[in-house]
C-alpha positions in Angstrom: -1.7 -47.5 -118.1 -3.7 -44.6 -116.2 -4.2 -45.5 -112.9 -7.8 -45.8 -112.7 -7.6 -48.0 -116.0 -5.5 -50.2 -114.7 -6.5 -54.0 -114.4 -7.0 -55.9 -111.3 -8.4 -59.0 -110.7 -12.4 -59.4 -110.1 -13.0 -61.4 -106.7 -16.5 -63.1 -106.4 -16.4 -63.5 -102.1 -23.4 -31.9 -82.5 -21.7 -33.2 -80.0 -18.1 -32.2 -78.2 -15.3 -34.9 -78.5 -12.1 -34.5 -77.8 -9.6 -35.5 -80.1 -8.5 -38.9 -77.8 -11.5 -40.3 -77.6 -12.3 -44.0 -78.8 -15.7 -44.7 -77.6 -17.8 -44.9 -81.2 -20.4 -46.7 -79.0 -21.1 -43.7 -77.0 -22.1 -41.1 -80.1 -24.7 -41.5 -82.6 -23.6 -43.3 -85.7 -23.4 -41.2 -89.2 -26.0 -43.4 -91.8 -23.9 -41.7 -94.6 -20.4 -42.1 -93.3 -21.4 -45.8 -92.1 -22.7 -45.9 -96.2 -19.5 -44.4 -97.3 -18.0 -47.1 -95.0 -19.5 -50.1 -96.2 -18.8 -49.6 -100.2 -15.0 -49.1 -99.8 -15.0 -52.2 -98.0 -16.9 -54.0 -100.7 -14.2 -52.1 -103.1 -11.6 -53.5 -101.0 -13.2 -56.8 -101.2 -14.2 -56.9 -105.1 -11.3 -54.9 -106.3 -7.8 -55.5 -104.9 -4.6 -56.3 -106.0 -1.8 -59.3 -105.0 2.0 -57.9 -105.5 2.6 -62.4 -106.4 -0.8 -62.2 -108.7 -0.7 -58.9 -110.4 2.5 -58.0 -111.5 5.1 -60.9 -112.9 8.2 -60.2 -111.4 10.2 -62.3 -114.0 8.6 -61.0 -116.6 11.5 -59.6 -119.4 10.1 -56.7 -119.2 10.1 -56.4 -115.7 13.7 -56.6 -115.5 15.3 -53.7 -113.9 19.3 -52.9 -115.2 21.0 -50.4 -113.4 22.1 -48.6 -116.4 18.9 -47.9 -117.6 17.8 -44.6 -118.3 14.6 -44.3 -117.6 15.6 -43.7 -113.9 17.3 -40.4 -114.7 15.2 -37.8 -112.3 12.8 -35.4 -113.9 13.5 -31.6 -113.3 9.7 -31.4 -113.6 8.8 -32.9 -110.2 11.9 -34.2 -108.0 14.2 -31.5 -106.8 17.2 -32.7 -107.3 16.6 -33.0 -110.6 15.4 -29.2 -111.1 19.4 -28.5 -109.8 22.2 -27.4 -112.6 24.4 -30.1 -110.4 22.8 -32.9 -110.7 22.2 -31.8 -114.5 25.7 -31.1 -115.2 26.6 -34.9 -114.3 27.4 -37.3 -116.5 24.3 -39.9 -117.8 26.1 -42.3 -116.2 26.0 -40.4 -112.8 22.4 -39.1 -113.5 21.4 -42.7 -113.4 22.8 -44.9 -110.5 22.0 -41.3 -108.6 18.5 -41.5 -109.9 17.9 -45.3 -109.5 19.1 -44.8 -105.3 17.1 -41.4 -105.0 13.5 -43.9 -106.4 14.2 -46.6 -105.0 15.0 -44.9 -101.4 11.5 -43.5 -102.1 9.9 -46.9 -103.0 11.7 -47.5 -99.3 10.5 -45.0 -97.4 6.8 -45.6 -98.7 6.7 -49.3 -97.2 8.3 -47.9 -94.0 5.3 -45.4 -93.4 2.9 -47.7 -94.6 4.2 -49.5 -91.3 3.6 -46.6 -89.3 0.5 -46.7 -90.3 -0.7 -50.6 -89.6 0.7 -49.3 -86.0 -1.7 -46.8 -85.6 -4.7 -47.7 -87.2 -4.8 -51.4 -85.7 -4.6 -49.7 -82.2 -7.5 -47.4 -83.1 -9.5 -50.4 -84.9 -9.1 -52.6 -81.7 -10.8 -50.0 -79.1 -14.1 -50.0 -81.5 -17.0 -51.6 -80.4 -19.0 -54.5 -81.6 -20.9 -53.3 -85.0 -18.8 -50.8 -85.7 -18.2 -50.4 -90.0 -15.4 -48.7 -89.1 -13.4 -51.7 -88.1 -13.9 -53.8 -90.9 -12.7 -51.0 -93.6 -9.4 -50.3 -91.7 -8.9 -54.0 -91.2 -9.0 -54.0 -94.9 -7.1 -51.0 -95.5 -4.3 -52.6 -93.0 -4.4 -55.6 -95.4 -3.9 -53.7 -98.3 -1.3 -51.5 -97.0 0.4 -54.7 -96.1 0.8 -55.6 -99.6 2.2 -52.5 -100.1 5.2 -52.8 -98.1 5.8 -56.4 -99.7 5.3 -54.8 -103.4 7.7 -52.1 -102.4 10.4 -54.0 -101.0 10.1 -56.4 -104.1 11.0 -53.2 -105.9 13.9 -52.4 -103.8 15.0 -55.9 -104.0 15.4 -56.5 -107.4 16.3 -53.7 -107.9 19.6 -54.3 -106.4 20.1 -50.5 -105.0 20.4 -51.0 -101.1 19.1 -48.3 -99.7 18.1 -47.6 -96.0 14.9 -45.6 -96.4 13.3 -44.0 -93.6 16.0 -41.0 -91.8 17.5 -42.4 -88.8 15.4 -40.2 -85.7 12.0 -41.4 -87.8 12.8 -44.5 -88.4 13.6 -44.9 -84.4 11.0 -43.1 -83.0 8.2 -44.6 -85.6 6.9 -47.3 -83.0 6.3 -44.8 -81.0 4.3 -42.5 -83.3 2.7 -45.3 -84.6 1.1 -46.2 -80.9 0.7 -42.4 -80.1 -1.6 -42.2 -82.9 -4.2 -45.5 -82.0 -5.0 -43.0 -78.7 -5.3 -39.9 -81.1 -7.5 -41.0 -84.2 -8.0 -37.5 -85.9 -4.1 -36.5 -85.5 -3.7 -40.7 -87.3 -5.8 -39.4 -89.8 -4.3 -36.2 -90.3 -1.3 -38.1 -90.5 -2.2 -40.4 -92.7 -3.0 -38.0 -95.1 0.4 -35.9 -94.9 1.7 -39.1 -95.2 -0.1 -40.3 -98.7 -1.0 -37.0 -100.6 2.7 -36.1 -101.5 3.5 -39.9 -102.4 0.4 -39.6 -104.7 0.7 -36.8 -105.4 4.5 -37.3 -107.0 3.1 -40.6 -108.5 0.5 -39.5 -110.5 2.3 -36.1 -111.7 5.2 -39.0 -113.3 1.3 -41.3 -114.7 -0.2 -37.8 -116.0 3.6 -36.2 -117.3 4.7 -39.4 -119.6 7.7 -39.7 -117.3 9.8 -42.6 -118.2 10.6 -45.3 -115.1 11.4 -49.3 -115.6 7.6 -50.7 -116.0 8.1 -52.5 -112.8 8.2 -49.3 -110.8 5.4 -47.4 -113.3 3.3 -51.1 -112.2 3.9 -50.8 -108.8 2.8 -47.0 -108.9 -0.7 -47.7 -111.0 -1.0 -50.5 -107.9 -0.4 -47.8 -105.0 -2.7 -45.1 -106.8 -5.2 -47.7 -107.4 -5.6 -48.2 -103.7 -4.9 -45.9 -101.5 -8.0 -43.8 -103.2 -10.0 -45.8 -100.7 -7.4 -44.9 -98.2 -7.8 -41.0 -98.4 -11.1 -41.4 -99.0 -11.5 -42.5 -95.8 -9.3 -40.5 -93.7 -10.8 -37.8 -95.8 -14.4 -39.1 -94.2 -13.2 -39.6 -91.5 -12.1 -36.2 -90.4 -15.0 -34.4 -92.2 -17.3 -36.7 -89.5 -15.2 -35.8 -86.5 -13.5 -32.5 -86.6 -17.2 -30.6 -86.1 -17.6 -32.4 -83.7 -14.7 -30.8 -81.6 -14.5 -28.3 -78.8 -13.3 -24.9 -80.1 -10.3 -25.0 -78.8 -9.1 -28.6 -79.8 -11.1 -27.4 -83.5 -8.6 -24.1 -82.7 -5.7 -26.0 -81.9 -6.3 -28.4 -84.6 -6.0 -25.8 -87.2 -2.4 -25.1 -86.5 -1.5 -28.6 -86.4 -2.8 -29.6 -89.4 -0.4 -27.5 -91.9 2.9 -28.7 -89.2 1.8 -32.2 -89.4 1.5 -31.9 -93.7 5.0 -30.6 -93.3 6.9 -32.8 -91.3 5.9 -35.7 -92.4 6.2 -34.7 -96.5 10.1 -33.9 -95.3 10.5 -37.0 -93.7 8.7 -39.0 -96.6 10.5 -37.3 -99.2 14.0 -36.0 -97.9 16.5 -38.8 -98.6 18.7 -39.2 -95.6 22.2 -37.8 -95.1 23.3 -41.5 -96.3 22.5 -40.5 -99.8 24.1 -37.0 -99.6 27.4 -38.8 -98.7 27.5 -41.7 -100.9 26.8 -39.7 -104.1 29.4 -36.5 -102.5 26.7 -33.7 -103.2 27.2 -30.2 -102.0 25.5 -29.7 -98.8 24.9 -26.8 -100.5 23.0 -28.2 -103.7 21.7 -30.9 -100.8 19.9 -27.6 -99.3 18.7 -26.6 -102.2 16.8 -29.2 -103.5 15.3 -30.2 -99.7 13.9 -27.4 -99.8 15.0 -23.7 -99.6 15.1 -23.2 -103.5 12.3 -21.6 -105.0 12.0 -24.5 -107.4 11.9 -27.1 -104.5 9.7 -25.0 -102.4 6.5 -25.0 -105.4 7.2 -28.8 -105.7 6.7 -29.0 -101.9 4.3 -27.0 -101.9 2.2 -28.5 -105.0 1.4 -31.4 -102.7 -1.2 -30.0 -100.6 -3.3 -28.8 -102.6 -6.0 -30.8 -102.0 -5.1 -30.5 -98.0 -5.6 -27.1 -98.7 -9.4 -27.5 -99.7 -10.2 -30.2 -96.7 -8.7 -27.8 -94.2 -10.7 -24.9 -96.0 -14.0 -27.3 -95.8 -13.0 -27.8 -92.4 -13.1 -24.0 -91.1 -9.8 -25.2 -89.8 -8.0 -21.8 -92.5 -7.8 -18.9 -89.7 -5.8 -15.8 -89.9 -3.6 -18.3 -87.2 -3.5 -21.1 -89.1 -3.4 -19.2 -93.0 0.4 -17.6 -91.2 1.7 -20.7 -90.6 0.9 -22.6 -93.9 2.5 -19.8 -95.3 5.3 -19.9 -92.5 6.6 -23.3 -93.9 5.9 -23.0 -97.6 3.0 -25.2 -97.9 0.3 -22.0 -98.7 -1.2 -21.8 -101.9 -5.0 -21.9 -103.8 -6.8 -25.3 -102.8 -7.6 -27.5 -105.1 -11.3 -27.3 -107.1 -11.7 -30.8 -107.3 -9.5 -33.7 -106.0 -6.4 -34.6 -107.6 -6.8 -32.0 -109.3 -2.8 -31.5 -111.3 -0.9 -28.8 -110.0 0.0 -26.3 -113.1 2.2 -23.8 -110.9 4.8 -26.2 -109.8 7.0 -27.1 -112.8 10.6 -26.1 -113.1 11.9 -24.8 -116.4 
């Protein structure tokens, strides 16, 4: 089942503005933006998921077997799965490593959602009465709480005791969320920087027909379906706010944009050192996979086709920022349309 056909249950129910400006009541509203927010909010009411009603966790087909060969990492989308070292491991070892890697990525996804919620709540509580942004932010945070529950249920039922985020990011996450509330433009860039790699990774799995345990695939379908709204909100927010920034702020943002993209993608998609130690992965192999080898660099760059298109549309691609994208190894062609599959990142 594709993410677009995942079956939910129907419910009836030109200004200068610094990046830290939270006083939406002081600037004119944008009718198209407000209408989009109302559409997203209505979508959250009538088409949404509950992890304990929309997933039959106790069904036989939803049970996760630690020895299931479907845990084996795909060399097409996983940078460790693309290494010769992983290919040379025994089948049992590949399964064990793959289960730990997939479940740790799930745990990281939940931790990132918690950072997003901190920043979004801080921002929303400063909005004026009547702001349609307030309603949609609360809908989004409700959905993110459901995602955290869904991800944690997967981890618990997999039997893999994974740590999730790398230690430094875990320690600084509360402060990052707090700062995001004061810097809403940066917060939205950070949301996209975290959501896009996960979204791209999950869509690649579903598009490629890669087999994973059904409970994992069902969670991915639900996550993709609801994250489409979250990504749309952050995208529209930036398209409205960035043109209102002063010239010097836009110049600074053009450089910050790729830096934030690469930083958060690395935090989310790179496993902690505990993973390397647990499975005795040679340091050279770990560096190759995350993210020094040409194959892994292509995978990293493939996460950001939509973001390169957004940066272009927002006039954030200039000679300086293009060099930053290139030096960080995440440059390339922008997507022609949102969600366009990357056809150049596959590893043979």
